Backbone as a ProteinNet text record, in pm:
[ID]
protein_1_A
[PRIMARY]
MSSGANKKAYKGQKITVTFEARRCLHAAECVRGLPEVFDTGQRPWIRPDLAEAERLAEVVGRCPSGALQYEIVNGGAETPTGPRRSRATPSDS
[TERTIARY]
83.4	-1.5	81.3	32.4	116.6	52.2	118.5	76.3	-47.6	-97.8	-222.6	-348.8	-346.2	-467	-573.4	-527.3	-627.4	-692.9	-634.4	-685	-605	-683.2	-608.1	-647.2	-540.2	-553.1	-557.4	-659	-677.9	-651.8	-528.8	-484.5	-527.1	-583.1	-621.8	-540.7	-564.5	-481.8	-528.7	-659.4	-709.7	-751.3	-779.9	-838.2	-777.6	-772.1	-729.3	-843.7	-894	-1003.7	-939.6	-964.9	-925.9	-1039.4	-1009.8	-1122.5	-1069.5	-1149.5	-1117.7	-1223.8	-1189.8	-1284.6	-1365.4	-1286.5	-1344.9	-1455.8	-1455.5	-1570.9	-1698.8	-1668.7	-1775.6	-1910.6	-2017.3	-2147.4	-2214.9	-2158.2	-2206.8	-2348.6	-2353.5	-2477.7	-2484.9	-2372.4	-2362.6	-2393.4	-2384.8	-2406.7	-2305.9	-2187.9	-2087.7	-2114.4	-2155.4	-2184.6	-2308.5	-2401.5	-2514.5	-2490.6	-2407.2	-2378.4	-2289.5	-2184.5	-2088.3	-2047.3	-2129.5	-2099.3	-1963.3	-1947.7	-1826.4	-1698.2	-1703.2	-1581.7	-1574.6	-1688.4	-1685.3	-1747.1	-1663.3	-1715	-1644.7	-1725	-1671.9	-1627.9	-1666.1	-1622.4	-1496.3	-1430.8	-1304.1	-1190.3	-1074	-960.5	-862.8	-834.7	-890.4	-1033.4	-1092.9	-1247.6	-1288.5	-1189.4	-1213.3	-1128.7	-1176.6	-1098.1	-1134.4	-1064.3	-1095.5	-1093.9	-1017.7	-1007.5	-1134.5	-1221.6	-1329.4	-1448.9	-1427.8	-1534.4	-1460.1	-1536	-1485.1	-1460.9	-1356.7	-1319.2	-1431.7	-1488.5	-1601.4	-1712.9	-1748.2	-1864.5	-1825.5	-1704.1	-1653.2	-1650.7	-1604	-1610.7	-1752.4	-1850.3	-1986.8	-2039.2	-2001.4	-2057.2	-1975.3	-1850.5	-1782.3	-1833.1	-1886.5	-1939.8	-2077.5	-2135.5	-2255.1	-2225.9	-2109.9	-2074.4	-2116.3	-2213.5	-2270.3	-2173.1	-2077.6	-1987.6	-1853.3	-1827.1	-1698	-1585.3	-1614.3	-1522.6	-1458.3	-1514.8	-1461.5	-1428.1	-1320.8	-1274.7	-1203.2	-1179.8	-1107.2	-1013.8	-910.1	-830	-811.1	-839.6	-820.6	-669.4	-615.9	-474.6	-454.9	-360.9	-338.9	-458.7	-533.2	-656.4	-680.9	-797	-845.1	-872	-876	-915	-1048	-1117.2	-1237.7	-1199.8	-1251	-1220.6	-1360.8	-1407.8	-1529.3	-1516.3	-1623.5	-1619.3	-1682.3	-1741.3	-1803.3	-1902.7	-1973.2	-2074.2	-2173.7	-2197.4	-2283.2	-2424.9	-2523.7	-2649.8	-2663.3	-2738.6	-2755.8	-2839.1	-2804.6	-2874.2	-2981.8	-3024.1	-3137.2	-3266.7	-3282.7	-3410	-3380	-3446.3	-3417.2	-3468.5	-3379.4	-3418.4	-3491.2	-3482.4	-3545.9	-3677.3	-3776.9	-3904.8	-3931.4
-120.5	2.2	130.9	217.8	354.8	454.8	515.9	627.3	615.2	494.7	467.8	527.5	570.9	631.8	534.8	407.2	304.6	341.9	419.9	455	387	319.6	242.8	320.7	323.6	390.4	288.4	309.3	228.3	329.2	310.4	399.9	352.5	443.4	421.2	521.2	509.7	604.1	741.8	768.5	907.7	950.6	854.2	885.7	787.8	825.8	740.3	756.1	640.9	629.7	577.7	647.7	597.5	557.7	451.9	394	386.8	430.7	430.1	337	213.2	112.5	152.5	212.8	242.1	354	421.4	525.1	469.6	352.4	305	263	306.5	276.7	156.6	102	-3.6	24.1	150.1	200.8	138	97.2	46.7	126.4	259.1	362	331.4	298.1	267	150.3	38.6	-87.8	-74.5	-3	17.9	111.3	210.5	312.9	256.6	189.3	129.9	-15.3	-110.9	-238.3	-305.4	-257.8	-303.3	-250.3	-131.8	-81.1	-134.2	-123.6	-157.8	-303.5	-402.7	-540.2	-610.5	-626.5	-682.7	-831.6	-896.4	-1038.6	-1042.5	-935.1	-934	-872.5	-904.4	-832.4	-779	-660.3	-554.3	-520.7	-479.8	-465.7	-335.5	-232.7	-112.6	-114.1	-107.4	-99.7	19.1	134.6	272	271.3	191.3	200.9	146.1	81.1	17.1	122.1	254.4	357.1	480.4	578.8	712.1	776.7	856.1	922.3	1014.1	1083.7	1178.1	1107.9	987.4	909.5	844.7	806.1	742.6	844.1	973.6	1075.9	1109.4	1103.8	1133.1	1026.4	900	784.4	794.2	825.2	836.2	951.1	1054.3	1164.8	1134.3	1024.2	971.6	900.3	869.5	795	875.1	827	912.7	935.2	843.6	861.3	929.5	946.6	1001.3	900.4	769.5	661.6	655.8	675.6	685.3	837.7	857.8	985.1	960.5	1070	1050.8	1169.8	1150.5	1246.9	1223.7	1329.4	1316.8	1335.7	1245.8	1258	1392.9	1474.5	1610.5	1695.7	1669.7	1757.8	1773.7	1779.7	1810.2	1695.8	1715.3	1617.9	1665.3	1562	1581.8	1596	1686.4	1709.7	1707.3	1597.4	1594.4	1668.9	1728.1	1811.2	1731.9	1627.4	1534.9	1431.9	1365.5	1266.6	1341.3	1273.1	1327.5	1257	1328	1268.7	1192	1085.9	1000.7	1090.7	1071.4	1140.3	1062.9	951.4	870.3	940.6	1029.4	1113.7	1252.3	1299	1433.9	1539.2	1637.1	1743	1858.5	1864.5	1970.4	1921.4	2005.6	1959.9	2034.3
0.6	-0.8	4.1	-73.1	-76	1.4	81.6	160.8	241	248	336	272.8	157	103.6	57	38.5	-11.7	-139.6	-218.7	-348.8	-451.4	-548.1	-652.1	-793.3	-877.1	-1007.7	-1116	-1216.4	-1330.8	-1444.3	-1501.3	-1610.9	-1749.1	-1817.2	-1964.4	-2043.7	-2176.1	-2267.5	-2257.2	-2235.7	-2229.9	-2089.7	-2012.3	-1871.8	-1761.6	-1648	-1533.1	-1439.2	-1385	-1289.2	-1159.8	-1045.4	-912.8	-841.7	-751.7	-673.8	-534.7	-434.2	-292.8	-226.7	-199.7	-154.5	-26.5	70	188.1	186.3	71.1	60.6	-17	-75.4	-166.8	-94	-140.3	-87.9	-160.8	-269.3	-339.3	-406.9	-445.7	-511.9	-663	-713.7	-843.6	-965.9	-946.4	-1053.7	-1157.3	-1126.7	-1226.8	-1308.8	-1244.6	-1310.4	-1409.2	-1353.6	-1446.2	-1557.1	-1532.1	-1634.2	-1749.5	-1713.6	-1817	-1773.1	-1785.7	-1738.7	-1808.6	-1934.2	-2001.4	-1942.9	-1868.1	-1801.7	-1668.1	-1581.9	-1445.3	-1435.4	-1429.8	-1425.5	-1300.9	-1197.5	-1076.8	-1081.6	-1188.6	-1212.8	-1284.4	-1331.1	-1394.5	-1321.7	-1357	-1288.6	-1405.5	-1401.9	-1328.6	-1339.8	-1237.2	-1248.8	-1313.3	-1325.7	-1401.7	-1525.3	-1647.2	-1767.3	-1843.1	-1820.7	-1875.5	-2032	-2092.7	-2242.9	-2312.8	-2242.6	-2307.9	-2327.6	-2304.2	-2327.6	-2360.8	-2425.9	-2459	-2322.7	-2309.1	-2185.1	-2134.9	-2225.4	-2181.8	-2123.7	-2183.1	-2133.7	-1998	-1986.3	-1866	-1752.3	-1778	-1680.3	-1631.7	-1730.2	-1689	-1598.8	-1616.1	-1529.8	-1393	-1390.4	-1265.1	-1187.2	-1249.7	-1186.7	-1116.7	-1148.8	-1081.3	-948.6	-913.4	-797.3	-676.1	-594.7	-486.2	-371.6	-361.1	-245.4	-275.9	-400.8	-450.8	-442.4	-421.5	-416.9	-556.9	-663.4	-795.8	-832.7	-892	-937.2	-1076.8	-1145.2	-1263.9	-1283.3	-1376.4	-1439.7	-1579.9	-1663.4	-1804.2	-1836.5	-1914.4	-1947.6	-2025	-1982.3	-2033.7	-2024.7	-1919	-1901.4	-1748	-1704.9	-1575.7	-1488.8	-1366.8	-1264.3	-1199.3	-1166.2	-1087.9	-947.6	-873	-731.7	-653.3	-609.7	-540.4	-404.4	-360.2	-237.9	-121.7	-158	-50.9	-123.2	-43.4	-103.4	-199.2	-307	-404.2	-392.2	-446.7	-452.2	-584.9	-582.2	-701.4	-800.3	-917	-1023.8	-1085.8	-1023.1	-1071.6	-1064.1	-977.8	-967.3	-1015.2	-1123.6	-1171	-1069.1	-1053.7	-961.9	-1026.3	-1153.6	-1232.6	-1303.2	-1298.7	-1370.8	-1494.1
[MASK]
+++++++++++++++++++++++++++++++++++++++++++++++++++++++++++++++++++++++++++++++++++++++++++++

């Protein structure tokens, strides 16, 4: 383990996804959003190159706990400020 962060990085050509297991709420937003990328039956269970970086960033952004984060290669990183609300229920009418 490195620096005690318990955060694992899954590097793709255009995007890197990090996962912090202790924060995960197992809401499965990732698995429902991109099952070809997030497959708990495979190792590694996150395969970032199996989807477009923009679409993957969108699905990672749905993670209600912030356990998943991303960094676009030569681009920006997502910086969650805390737990997120699920986007399953639209807030705008």
